[in-house]
N, C-alpha and C positions, 0 to 999 in steps of 0.2 A: 821522917814521916814516921808516924807513931801507927803501928800495927795491932789494932785493939785487942783483936777475937786471939792474940797471944794471951790477952789478961783475962778475956771471957770467950772460955771456949765455944758454948755454946752460941754466941751471939759474932755474928759478921758485922762489921764495919766497912763503909765504903769513904775510904778520903779521897777530898779534889783538892791540887794546890795548882793554881792559876791565877791569872794576873786579874787587879781590880779589875780591868777592862773586859776582862771574859766573865768574871763573877757576875757585873752589873747587867750583861747582855744576857747572860743565863738565866738569873733569876729576877729580870725584867717581867717576864710571864707569869703571869699572877697563878696558873695552872701546876704552875716547875716549881714555883716558890712556896705554896701554901703545902704542897706533897712533901717538900726537902725538909720544909718545919716539923712537920709529923714526923719522919724519919730523924731528925734530927734528935729531936725532943724524946724519941724512944733510945737513943742512945748508939743511931746504927749510921750514921752518918757525920762528915765534918769539913767543912769548907776554913781552908786559910788563902789567902792571896800576898803575892810577895810583888813587887812589880819590877822585876829584873830576872826573870828565868827565862831558860831556855827554851822550856818545851810546859804547857799544861798537861799536867800529870794527876792520873786519879788510881787509884788501887782499888777494885774491887771483886769480891768473890773468886779471890785468888788472880785477879788478872790484872796488868798493867797496862793501861792504854793512854800514849803519849800524840798527844794530840800538836803538832808541829805545824810550822810554816814552812815552804821551802821558798827560796830567794827568787826564782824565775831568773835568774842572772842578772839579777838588780843587787849588787854588792849594799847598798844601804837598805834594804827590805829588809825588817825586824824577823827574826825567829820565834818571836816570842807566840805565835800562834792567832794572832789575831784574823779573822777575816774582813780582811777590809780593800780586795781589790788589788792590793799590790804584791801578791804573794798566793804561791798556790797553797791550800790547804789538807793537810791527811792526819792519819791516824796509824799509829803504830801499836799492834796488840800482841800481848804476849802473854802466855799460860804457864810457863816454865817455873818450876817453882824457882829454880837456882836465877831467874831471871828476877822474877820478886821479889826475891831478897835482896837483889844488887840495886834496882832500882829504888827500893826502901832507903834501902843503907847512902845511897847517892844523894837521895832527896828527906834524909834525916834533918839533919841539920838546918835547911832550908823551910821544914815543915815548921822545926821549933823554931826559927824567927818569923816564920811570916805570922800576917793580921790573922786573928780570925773574923771568919767575915759574916756579919750581921743580917742575917735574913729578917725582913723588917715589913714583915707582913704576919700575921695568925695564923698559926698553921690549921689545916681544915676541920679538923677535931672542936678545935674550939669556935670556928667558926658554926660549926653546924649545931654546937651546944649552945651556942648564942642565942641560932633561931630556934632551936627546940624548947628554951625559955621562955621564948615570945609566938611562935608559930610553931607546935608542936609536928602538925602533916607537910609543914614545909619543910622540916628536918631532912625529913625522909626521899621529899624531892630534890633536896638540894642534893646529899647524898649518890641519889640516881645520877643529876646531871653531870655532876663532876666523874664518876664513873663514865658515862657515857664520852665525855669530851675528850678523856683519857685516851680511848679509842678512835676519834675521830682527826680526820686530817686536821691539819695547824694552820690552813692557808685563809681559812678565814678570821675575823675579830670575835674573840671569844673574851671579855675581860671583866673583874667584878664588879661593873655594872650590869652590864648584859646578865651576868649567872644572877644579880638580885632581883634584875626586872621579869627576867623567864619565870622564876620561884614563884618573885608576888604575884606574876600575871597567872600562872598553874591555880593558884589559891586562893584568886581574887581578893590582896590584899591591895587594892587600888592606892591606896592613901600611905602606902609601906618608902620609909624615904630612902634614896637608894644609898645613903651615907650611914645607915645603921648596918 
């Protein structure tokens, strides 16, 4: 695991090493994925995946978080941290500098061997720029909507189509194609 803040002292870098299934589940959420692309583009976030790891690990702001699955007595249950009902899921957190370095050292070779996870959506900044080019007033509303959505409960549907429809309706863009 590369802790890039040693290379760029003024910039904190968050890294996440997880299984491909965990990455797919996490970044299937439009709001999380678009925010992650912006942070990655700023050089402050990296995600890599490896199929056989014993815990999904993140290192951010000097804190290690190991997302682990506990077998609940089922010896065949995977300890990969998958939330599939077959295991108990938990997070082990530590911010002791020696712990962070020890975990980073233990996972460094796994990080180096892991695949970079492709975030296959544009970032929020790119989407806002696209809106601003075509519908200048809508870009500000889109930004406001994203900020509000980040604060709201995540129990309801909030996907790219809903965002576009809400912004389009607010600005009377009734002929706007959702695919745009």
